[in-house]
C-alpha positions in Angstrom: 201.0 218.6 159.2 202.0 215.1 158.1 200.1 213.6 160.9 196.9 215.5 159.9 197.4 214.2 156.3 197.8 210.6 157.5 194.8 210.9 159.8 192.6 212.2 157.0 193.8 209.5 154.7 193.0 206.8 157.3 189.6 208.3 157.8 188.9 208.3 154.1 190.1 204.7 153.9 187.9 203.6 156.7 184.9 205.4 155.2 185.6 203.7 151.8 185.8 200.4 153.6 182.5 201.1 155.3 180.9 202.1 152.1 182.2 199.0 150.3 180.9 196.7 153.1 177.6 198.5 153.1 177.2 198.1 149.4 178.2 194.5 149.7 175.6 193.7 152.3 173.0 195.8 150.4 173.7 194.0 147.2 173.9 190.5 148.8 170.5 190.8 150.5 167.8 188.7 148.8 164.1 188.2 149.4 162.6 184.6 149.6 160.6 183.3 146.7 156.8 184.0 146.9 153.6 182.5 145.6 154.8 178.9 146.2 152.0 176.9 144.5 151.5 173.5 142.8 150.4 172.8 139.3 149.1 169.6 137.5 147.9 168.1 140.7 144.3 167.1 141.3 143.3 169.5 144.1 145.2 172.2 145.9 147.0 169.8 148.2 146.2 166.3 146.9 147.4 164.3 144.0 146.5 160.7 142.8 149.4 160.0 140.4 152.5 161.5 142.0 153.3 164.0 139.2 153.0 167.7 139.9 154.8 171.0 139.3 156.1 173.3 142.1 155.9 176.9 140.9 157.1 180.1 142.6 157.7 183.8 142.0 161.1 185.5 142.5 161.5 187.7 145.5 161.3 191.5 145.0 165.0 191.9 145.8 166.1 189.4 143.1 169.4 188.5 141.7 169.0 184.8 142.4 171.4 182.6 140.6 169.4 179.4 141.3 166.6 178.0 143.4 166.9 174.8 145.4 164.0 172.6 146.4 164.2 170.6 149.6 161.7 167.8 149.7 160.9 165.4 152.5 158.3 162.6 152.8 156.6 162.0 156.1 159.4 163.9 157.8 162.3 162.1 156.1 164.5 164.0 153.6 163.8 162.6 150.2 165.5 164.9 147.7 168.2 167.5 148.6 168.9 170.6 146.6 167.0 169.7 143.5 168.1 172.9 141.7 166.5 175.0 139.0 167.9 178.2 137.6 164.5 179.4 136.5 161.5 180.7 138.4 159.1 178.7 136.1 159.1 175.8 138.5 160.3 172.3 139.2 158.5 169.1 138.0 158.4 166.3 140.5 157.3 162.7 139.9 157.0 160.0 142.6 153.9 157.9 143.1 155.0 156.6 146.6 152.0 157.5 148.8 152.8 160.0 151.6 152.8 163.6 152.8 155.4 165.5 150.9 156.7 168.9 152.2 158.6 171.4 150.1 161.0 174.3 150.9 162.3 176.5 148.1 165.5 178.4 148.7 166.8 181.2 146.5 170.5 182.0 146.5 172.5 184.7 144.6 176.0 185.1 143.5 177.0 186.6 146.8 175.8 183.4 148.4 173.0 185.3 150.1 169.9 183.1 150.4 166.4 183.0 151.7 163.8 180.3 152.0 160.0 179.8 151.9 158.1 178.2 154.7 157.0 174.6 154.3 154.4 173.8 151.7 152.8 170.3 151.6 151.3 167.9 149.1 149.6 164.5 149.8 150.1 161.8 147.2 147.2 159.3 147.4 146.9 156.6 144.7 144.6 154.2 146.6 141.0 154.0 145.4 138.5 153.8 148.2 136.8 150.5 148.8 133.0 150.3 148.9 130.7 147.2 148.5 127.2 146.1 149.4 126.7 144.1 152.5 123.9 142.6 154.7 120.4 144.0 154.2 120.9 145.3 150.7 118.4 143.8 148.2 119.8 141.6 145.4 119.8 142.9 141.9 116.4 142.7 140.1 114.6 141.9 143.3 111.1 143.2 144.3 109.0 143.7 147.3 105.5 144.8 148.4 106.6 148.0 150.3 107.4 151.7 149.9 111.1 151.8 151.1 114.5 150.6 150.0 117.4 149.9 152.5 121.0 150.0 151.2 124.0 149.1 153.4 127.7 149.2 152.4 131.1 148.5 153.9 133.5 151.3 153.1 137.3 151.9 153.8 139.9 154.2 152.5 143.6 153.7 153.2 144.4 157.4 153.3 141.1 158.5 154.8 141.3 162.3 154.5 138.1 164.0 153.8 136.7 160.9 152.1 133.0 160.6 151.6 130.2 158.4 150.2 127.4 159.3 147.9 124.2 157.2 147.9 122.2 157.7 144.7 118.6 156.6 143.9 117.0 156.9 140.4 113.9 155.9 138.6 112.8 156.3 135.0 112.3 160.1 135.5 115.8 160.8 136.9 117.4 161.3 140.3 115.1 160.6 143.2 117.7 161.3 146.0 121.4 161.7 146.5 122.8 161.7 150.1 126.4 162.3 151.1 128.1 160.8 154.2 131.7 160.9 155.6 133.5 157.6 155.5 132.3 155.7 158.6 134.7 154.9 161.4 132.9 151.6 162.0 133.4 150.6 158.3 129.6 150.4 157.5 127.2 153.0 156.3 123.5 152.6 155.4 120.5 154.6 154.2 116.8 153.8 154.1 114.8 155.7 151.5 111.2 155.7 152.7 107.9 156.9 151.4 108.7 156.0 147.8 106.2 155.6 145.0 105.1 151.9 144.5 104.8 150.0 141.3 108.0 151.7 140.2 111.4 150.2 139.3 114.3 152.0 141.0 118.1 151.8 140.5 120.7 152.6 143.1 124.5 152.7 143.6 127.0 154.1 146.1 130.2 156.1 145.2 133.2 156.4 147.4 135.4 159.5 146.9 138.6 160.8 148.5 140.4 164.2 148.5 142.7 163.1 145.7 139.7 162.6 143.4 140.0 158.8 143.6 136.6 157.1 143.4 134.9 153.7 143.3 131.3 153.0 142.3 129.3 149.9 143.3 127.5 148.0 140.6 124.1 149.6 139.9 121.2 147.4 141.1 117.5 147.5 140.2 114.8 147.0 142.8 111.0 147.2 142.2 108.4 148.3 144.6 105.3 146.3 143.6 101.9 145.9 145.4 99.9 144.4 142.4 98.9 140.7 142.6 99.5 138.7 139.4 96.5 138.3 137.1 96.4 134.6 136.4 94.6 133.0 133.5 94.7 129.5 131.8 94.5 128.5 128.1 94.7 125.0 126.6 97.7 124.4 124.4 97.2 120.7 123.7 95.2 117.7 124.7 95.0 114.0 124.2 92.5 111.3 125.2 94.3 111.0 128.5 96.2 114.3 128.9 95.9 118.1 129.1 98.5 120.8 128.7 97.7 124.4 129.8 99.6 127.7 129.4 99.7 129.9 132.5 99.8 133.6 132.1 100.6 135.9 135.1 104.1 135.0 136.0 105.7 134.0 139.3 105.9 130.6 141.0 102.6 128.7 140.5 100.8 125.8 142.0 97.6 123.9 140.9 94.8 122.7 143.0 94.8 119.2 141.4 97.4 116.8 142.8 98.0 115.1 139.5 99.0 118.3 137.7 102.6 119.3 137.4 103.8 122.8 136.5 107.1 123.6 134.8 107.7 127.3 134.2 104.4 128.6 132.6 103.2 125.1 131.5 100.7 122.9 133.4 100.6 119.2 132.4 98.4 116.4 133.7 98.4 112.8 132.4 96.4 109.7 133.2 93.0 111.4 132.5 89.9 109.9 130.9 88.8 110.7 127.3 85.9 113.0 126.6 86.0 114.3 130.2 86.1 117.8 131.6 88.6 118.8 134.3 88.6 122.1 136.3 91.8 123.9 137.5 92.6 126.8 139.8 96.2 127.9 139.6 97.7 130.2 142.2 100.9 132.3 141.4 103.2 134.3 143.7 105.3 137.0 142.1 108.8 138.0 143.1 107.4 140.8 145.3 105.4 138.2 147.3 102.0 139.2 145.8 99.6 136.3 145.3 96.9 135.9 142.6 94.7 133.0 141.5 93.0 132.1 138.3 89.3 131.6 138.2 88.1 127.9 138.2 88.5 127.0 134.5 87.5 123.8 132.9 89.1 121.9 130.0 88.2 118.7 128.2 90.3 115.8 126.9 89.8 114.6 123.3 86.9 112.3 122.4 87.0 108.6 122.8 87.4 106.5 119.6 84.2 104.7 118.5 85.9 101.6 117.2 83.5 101.1 114.2 85.0 103.7 111.9 81.8 105.8 112.0 82.1 107.5 115.4 83.6 110.7 116.6 86.6 112.0 114.6 89.3 113.1 117.0 92.3 115.3 116.1 95.7 113.7 116.4 97.3 114.1 119.9 99.9 116.9 120.1 101.9 118.9 122.5 102.8 122.6 122.0 105.3 124.5 124.1 106.5 128.1 123.7 109.5 130.1 125.0 109.9 133.9 124.9 113.6 133.5 124.4 116.2 130.8 124.0 119.9 131.8 124.4 123.1 130.1 123.3 125.1 128.2 125.9 122.1 126.8 127.7 120.0 123.7 127.0 116.2 124.3 126.8 114.2 121.1 127.6 110.7 120.2 126.4 109.3 117.5 128.6 106.2 116.1 130.4 104.9 114.5 127.2 101.9 112.2 127.2 103.4 108.7 126.7 101.1 108.1 123.7 103.0 110.8 121.8 106.1 108.5 121.7 108.5 111.3 122.9 110.0 111.5 126.4 111.9 114.9 126.0 113.5 117.2 123.5 116.7 119.1 124.4 117.2 122.2 122.3 120.5 124.1 121.8 120.8 127.2 119.6 123.8 129.0 118.1 122.1 132.5 118.2 119.4 133.9 120.4 115.9 133.1 119.3 112.7 134.9 120.3 109.1 133.6 120.6 110.0 130.0 119.8 107.3 127.4 119.6 107.7 123.6 119.2 104.8 121.4 118.2 104.9 117.5 118.4 102.0 115.6 116.7 101.3 111.9 116.7 99.7 110.2 113.7 97.9 106.8 113.7 99.1 106.2 110.1 101.0 107.8 107.4 100.4 111.6 107.5 98.6 113.0 104.5 101.4 115.4 103.8 103.9 112.5 103.4 104.0 110.9 99.9 105.7 107.7 100.8 104.7 105.0 103.3 107.5 103.8 105.5 108.4 100.2 104.7 108.9 97.5 107.3 107.4 97.4 110.8 106.4 100.9 111.9 105.7 101.7 115.6 104.5 105.2 115.1 104.5 108.3 112.8 105.0 111.7 114.3 105.8 115.3 113.2 108.0 117.9 115.0 107.4 121.5 113.9 109.2 124.7 115.0 108.4 128.4 114.8 111.0 131.2 114.9 113.9 128.8 115.3 115.1 128.0 111.7 118.9 128.1 111.2 119.4 129.3 114.8 119.0 125.6 115.8 122.4 124.1 116.7 121.0 120.7 117.5 118.0 119.0 119.1 118.5 115.8 121.1 115.3 113.8 121.0 114.6 110.9 123.4 111.7 108.8 122.1 110.1 105.6 123.2 108.8 102.3 121.7 106.6 99.8 123.5 108.3 96.7 124.8 105.2 94.6 123.9 105.2 95.9 120.3 108.9 95.1 119.9 108.4 91.6 121.3 105.3 90.8 119.2 107.1 91.8 116.0 110.0 89.5 116.8 112.4 92.4 117.2 115.1 93.2 119.7 115.4 96.5 121.6 118.5 97.3 119.5 116.5 96.9 116.2 114.7 100.2 116.5 115.6 103.5 114.8 114.1 106.9 114.0 113.6 107.7 110.3 113.3 111.2 108.9 111.2 111.9 105.8 113.1 113.8 103.1 110.3 115.6 101.1 112.6 116.8 98.3 113.9 113.3 97.6 110.6 111.5 98.5 112.3 109.0 100.8 112.8 107.9 104.4 116.3 108.2 105.8 117.4 106.3 108.8 119.1 108.4 111.5 121.9 107.2 113.9 119.9 106.0 116.9 121.2 105.0 120.4 119.3 102.7 122.7 119.2 104.7 126.0 117.7 102.1 128.3 114.2 101.4 129.4 111.4 103.0 131.4 108.4 101.0 132.6 106.7 99.4 129.5 108.9 101.2 127.0 112.4 101.1 125.6 114.0 104.5 125.3 116.1 105.8 122.4 118.1 108.9 121.6 118.9 110.7 118.3 120.3 114.1 117.4 118.6 116.3 114.9 119.6 119.6 113.1 116.2 120.2 111.7 112.6 119.0 112.1 110.2 117.2 109.8 108.0 114.1 109.7 109.5 111.0 111.5 108.8 107.3 111.9 109.7 105.1 114.8 110.4 101.8 113.0 112.6 98.7 112.7 116.1 99.4 111.4 116.6 99.0 107.6 119.2 97.0 105.8 121.0 100.0 104.5 120.2 102.9 102.1 117.2 105.1 101.8 113.6 103.8 101.4 111.3 104.9 98.6 107.9 103.8 97.3 104.5 102.8 98.7 105.7 99.7 100.6 104.1 99.5 104.0 101.7 100.7 106.7 102.0 101.5 110.4 102.4 98.3 112.5 102.2 96.0 109.5 104.8 93.3 108.6 105.4 94.3 104.9 102.4 92.6 103.2 103.0 94.2 99.8 106.6 93.1 100.0 105.4 89.5 100.7 103.0 89.6 97.8 105.8 90.8 95.5 108.0 87.9 96.6 105.0 85.5 96.1 104.6 86.6 92.4 108.3 86.1 91.9 108.0 82.4 93.1 105.0 81.9 90.8 106.9 83.1 87.8 109.9 80.9 88.7 107.6 77.8 89.0 105.8 78.7 85.7 109.2 78.8 83.9 110.2 75.5 85.4 106.9 73.9 84.3 107.2 75.2 80.8 110.7 73.9 80.6 109.7 70.4 81.8 106.8 70.3 79.3 109.1 71.3 76.4 111.6 68.6 77.3 109.0 65.9 77.5 107.5 66.9 74.2 110.9 66.7 72.4 111.5 63.2 73.7 108.3 62.0 72.1 
């Protein structure tokens, strides 16, 4: 009987132990986390800044106390057991480029655990490289054709699903966009053909990678142009021995006369004869290679002086030059003057951009009618410099002028005795300007002076100091009125002496 009781007790004990173990293993079992995904990255598996969140969902058979994240970079363990007791996720930051793999392990209080399979994320912070290379037109170029060829070099350090986008636009919008994979050779090109001509196009190329890094080349403009320039000529100034013509039509131009020189859009020819007509044909080539010529156009120099005061009246010689725009930081030069104007060149500097600027230089044989005071002393030449649309935008103008060596010598002057005088209309006087002797050229001495505004000027002998006022001289004269004033002074002195002598003789008698 006792044996039966012991056996039954043992059986019950074994059964209880079995039940306890069964319950333990049932309770200890745990499912692995599910829905292992990333957040805050740029694409599903690529990131360009190294900051992202690893999220997961607890297994169906829960009870996890904590979750551990095992992270390796390119196969090497990087972070071990980065724990988190929440299922909301784990934030990870590291901008070292590489292929990161993640395993999340759930563990409960009974030390039962289960893990996810590997999930990977690529960190790529390198921007693709792309730049124009051989064959690509320069910016603002043009050509007479209907196609545009663009060639680039392109590389990407982490070349995974990287691609290039070639984009072409005109004023109406997108003309074409073509996508290519990054080339293994390092170069990729495209040739857009059959395009509309006489149209300006813009193009660029964008390099992209899987982590949304991108690089865009500078946008360039290219014009398809098959229209030849329309060239015409107009006279802007003339003298007895010179002509100056304005050329419209643009491009690089040449003239059919060997004596003519062209600077920008201005044609100048010196050494001509007075009262003669000269015919010009100017040919211009635009930036697209199109060529156009003007018709044969004739222009006349001014009339010859009669010499008896009753002949042909000729306008004063002048030179006019225009610029569509003058910008700060660059010197704009007006040159190719007829020597009779007395100016060699004018260098213009501005402090702000000026549009549609015109400078006019006029030579006068004597005192200009608009000037109220004759310059005293020996005057080589009067002249006027006028400006349009420049005003207070003028920073300074450096004027190089000339005076004839024979005139200087015949007036018993030295090359260093010459200065430029500016007429001050408000004060009614001539003011001497600081003038530098800059050497000589042929039959002339050259001088340089800086101006901050324009007016009437006189090239004259230097004064003795101070400003000059009053009607005291004429061009090229030696101060005759000044001499007459001194003569009267000596007459008065002699008269006083004679009266004194007469009075003394009379008193002795």
